[in-house]
Each structure stands twice: as structure tokens, then as C-alpha cells.
N, C-alpha and C positions, 0 to 999 in steps of 0.2 A: 533541566532543559536540554544539559548534553546527555544524560543516560536516555532521555525518550527519542535523539537525535540517531543515537547508536542502536537504538530497538528498530526503527524506521527501516534503517540501513540493513540491519542483518534480516529482518523479513523480506524487504525487496531481493536481496540476494537469494534468498532461498528461493523465493518463489522464480526467480531469473533459474537459478540450478534444475527446479523442477521442470519448468517447462523444456530445457535441453533432454530430459528423460523421455520424451515422445516424439513419436512423428506427425503426430495429429496438427492440424490447425482448422483455424475457424473460416468459412467462407463469411461473405458481406450478410449473409442472414443467419449467420449463426449455427449452420451446419458444421461439423467436421468432415474435415477429408485427411486423407493421407499420400504420402507421394510414393508411387510404384515405378521403378524401374524396369523396362520391356524391352523387346526388341527396336523398338521406333523412336527411345529415349527416356524421358520420366513425365510422367503425368500424375497431376492431382486427381485423386476420385474420390468420392463420397467413402465415408469410413464405413457404412451401413448400406448399401447401396439397396433400394427399393424396385425399381424397374430397369431391367436388366436384358439387353439384347444380347444373344450369341450366334455368332458365323460360323462355327464349326462343330461336328458332331461331338468332340470331345469335351467341348465347351457344354454341350448339353448334358452330359453326363456327369460333369463336374459340377456344374449347379446344382441338378437334381440332389447329387450325394452329399451335398454340404447344405441342403435345405433352403436353396432358392430357386423359386420357378421362375423360368424366362418368361417375360411379356412379349417377347421374340424370338425366331431362328432361323437361319437359313438351312435348308436340306441339301442331302446329297442327291445328284441330279437324278440317279436311279432310282432312288426311296419317294415314297409316299408317306406322309403321316410322321410321327415320333418313335421314340425304341418304347415297345412293350414290354421291356423285363424289367421296368421301376414297378408295375402293378396298375391296376385301373384306377383311371382319374389322377395321375401322376402327372400328367402331361395335358391335361385339359384345360384350354384357354391360351394357348401358345400359338401367338400369330405367326405365319411363314411371312418372312421377308426374304424372298428371292432363294438362288440355291448357292454353294459356296464361293464359286468362285465369280457370281456376280449379283451381290447383295442389292436389296431394292431398297435406296437410301431415301425414297420420299415415304416409303412403308415403314423404314424404321425411325425416321423424323418424326411420322402420325404418334406412333407408340410413346413419345416423349419419354425417352429412357433417360436412367440417370449414370449409365454406365453402359459401355461395348466392349465384348469382348470378342476377338477375333486372331488370324494369325499372319504374319509377313508372308510365310509360304502361298497364302491364299489368296489375300486382299489387299498386299502392299498398296495398288496405285489408288486406292480407295480411301486410305489412312488420313489424308487429308481432309475428306468431303466429311468422314465419319467423325472426325474430331470436332468439326465446327456444331454439330449434333448432340455430343456429349463425351465426357471423359473417354477414351478409347484405350484400352490394354492391349498388346499384338503380341503373342508368342512369336518363336522364332521359327521353328519347324513344327512340323506334326509326326506323329506314329512314334519316332524311335524316343525322342524327347518327352514323351507322354507323361513322366513321372515330374520333370521338372515345369512342366506345364500345369499341371495339377497345382502344385506349389505355387505358382506364379497367380495363377485365377484364384487361387484358394484366397491368397494377398489382399489379390483386387477387390475381392467378394468379402472381404472384412471376415474370412474364416480361414484365417491362416494357421493357429494350432491346432483347429479340428482337421485341416488339410493334411498337415504333419502325422497329427495321430491314426486316421484311416490310412495312410500309407504306411506307415510303420506296421499295422496291423494286418494290412493286406500282405506285406511281404512276410512277415510272420508265418502266416497260414499257408504261403506258398509253398516256404520250406517245408511244412507239417505234410501238407499235400503231397509233396515230391517224394518226402522219405517213407508216405506210405503205399508208393507204386513200387511193384517186384522191377528189381534192375532199371531202375531209374535212370543210373548214368549210361547204360547202355542200349537201351529200348530207344530206338531212332524213330523219332516222331515226325511224319511229313504233314507241312500242311499246305493245304491245295485250294486256289480260290478260283470259281469262274467268273470271268466277265463277259458281256455282251460279245467281243471280239476276238478274246484270248482268253487263255489260261495263265493262272501267276503259282509260282512257288514262293513262300515266304522265309524270309533268313531269320537270321538273329538279331536284325535291329527294327524288325517289326513289331509293332505294339503286341501280336500273339505271340511271336519269335521272343518277344521279352520275356513274357508272363511263362515260356517254357521252360526258358533260363536260370527264372527267379524258382524254379520248380525243382529246379537242377536237372533237367528232361535231354536227353542225346537229341541229336538233329540226324539227317543224311546228311552225308557230305556234299551233296549237289546242293543242298539249302542253306550250307555254311557261305556259301557265294563267296570264296577265299577270294579270287581272283577278281572279282566287281569291284568296284569304287561305292556303290547302293547295295548296303546288306538289308535292304528292307526286305527287296522281292525281285523275282526274275521272270520274262515269260516263257511259256513252254508251248510249242504247238501240240494242237491232238495226233500226229506223227509221233511226235517225243513223248510221248506218254509214259513210257518205264523211267524216263526220268523224275516223278512224282512219286514212287514207289517209297517205303519204308519198314518197320515194323508195323507202325499203323498209321493209318490217314486218316485226318481230320480235313471234311470237305466242307467247303462254303460257297454260296454263290450271291452276286452281288444285283439284286434285282430280279423283276420278273423274265425276263430275257435270257440273261444269265443262268435265271434256274431250270429254262426250258435248254439250254446248252447243255447243263449240267446231266439234266436226265437223260438226253440222247446219248454223248459220250461215254457215260458210266453205265450204260444198256450195250454198248459195243463191244467188240470182241479183242479190241487192244487192252480196254480196261479190265477184264477177264483175266488177262493174263499176269497182272501184277502181285508180285509175293503178298500182299496185306490183303490184297482182294481175296484171293485163294485161301487163306488163314483166317477169312473174316473178321477180318481187322480193320474194319472202315467205319467209320460215322459220319454222318451229316449234321452240321451245326450251324447255329443262327448264325447268319453274318452281321447282325446288330451288335451281336457281343463279342465276337472272335473280331472282326474287323472295323468296323465302323463305331464302336462304342468309345474306345481308346479312352478309358477312365477307370477309375477304380472300381466304381459298380460293374461295370463290363468285365474288366479282371477279375473279380471274384466271381464271376458266371464262369468264367472261363475256367475257375480252378474247380468249381461245381461238377463242369463236365468231366475234366482231369481223374477226379475222384469217382463219378459214376463209370466210366467207360476205360478207366484202365487199373481197375481192380485187381 
């Protein structure tokens, strides 16, 4: 009898220890959950979420990259539709739920999500209401923290190891692409983006700037923005176009109005005086990958462009 009691105690202790080795718990209906610590606290989310709503462009990229098609997504204000760089059919069936800074709460609730991914930077004031709809995970910022965001969102989606592997593969490829660019360490790459009412130059802490850094490419001094607190981007007027010059200029435009402004300014006389323009070293690229994608698949598309245009 004593031997049997000892055996039962040992088995019970073993089970208790086994339980300590996992972050998963079970809900009342038997579904497994995991705890995710994020910008707004700690939230229990489904271990394998099925109906995900995403509230920023980086999270569209992240979800699709990890094989999860969102049931709903907020869009960037100047854009219509979803990213095209994932190929035909990849975004079919995604329901629009407002814009980044003003998500449609009723529309989100109607989709009955089991997970919502958002950003404190964009939607902090909506967090409490969103959390009543479904478990909600927020990243702290956008752009400059894109790698950490990718890993955090990957964990919330139940794809943590896949996210780590894909990010490592991207970083390895970035070094390889940069190594194949002649004089990469001294070739100063300028990033210019036309907005509806101004022009931006992008610094080393922007999404595309980080990709260039990962590839070991140099930047114009003006775009290092050393004197600025915000090293993501700075504004330049049309009269100060000389400040966007570099050895090679990549140009993007945010939406149709911006594309029209880009066409007008780049056809003007001041643009023609830039050294990169005179040398034929400019290239228009897709805003949806270079600027709004902000994820691993978009980053790899930027590497594709670098490999193509900086031979």
C-alpha cells in the first residue's frame, strides 16, 4: 500500500513539473491559450488563432508572411485595397475595418475575431474597447521597431519559431545582397517619398532605412539626420530638392495624389540638376513594399530591388 502511495505521489509531482514547462493554459471550453506580454500589458490569446483582425500595414505583411490570412484589416488612409506583392488571391476575402488611426469597432466586432493585433502608437485610445471584443495585442511603435514587432506578432499568432527563422533568413540574405553591390559601404543611397502635401527623406531608423543598413549600404549625410531626435524621416520642400541627392535615389509616392506630385516635380528643372538624376541613377519603386509593407516579405522585396538596380 505504501509503495502504491509513493508511486501516485511521484506521478503527480512529474505531472506538476511538466505543467511548469509550458506557457499554455486551457480556457473553459478546452481551447489552449498563451500569455503574451506587449505594449499594453499581458494578454491571454488563443494558442492557434483562427480569426485575426489587424490594424496596421505591418501586421498585414506579418500575418500573410506567417500563413495567416486576416479576416479584417484597417487600411492606410491614402491607400485603397490591400498589398499586391503577395500575389493573386493572397488578400481575397479580407474585410476593411476602418483606417489605421480610426478603426471601425462595430465592423471589427461583427467579424467575431479571436485575436486583434494593433499598435499603441496608432490606436492606444481604442485599446480598452478592442479588448472587450477579443484578446488584443499591441506593439509599442511602428517602422523603426519592425523586427521586434514581427517577432511579437508572430508569438501572438502562434508562429513564434517560424517568425524567428524567417527574420534570420532575411538578415542573412540582406548581407549577401549588400556584399554583391559594388562599393556598397561608400555608395550613398537616398530614399525619397512624395506625400500629398510634402516631400520626405528617410533616415536610418525608418523601415526601408533599416533594410539598407542591414545590407551594409551607405547613406547621404543629410539623411542620417544626426541632429534630429526622430531618425525615421524628415521633410523637405520642393525648393530644397538638392537635399535629396545621393549616388542613387530611390523614389516612392504615397497614394494617387502623391504620385501626381511626384510626376510634376521630377519633370521640373530643379530635379534635373541633381547628380543622381544626371547620372541616370534614380528608380521609382513601390511604396507598398518600401514604405508601408514594414515586414519580412516587404523587406525581401526591397532586397530584390537592390539586387536589380544596384548591380
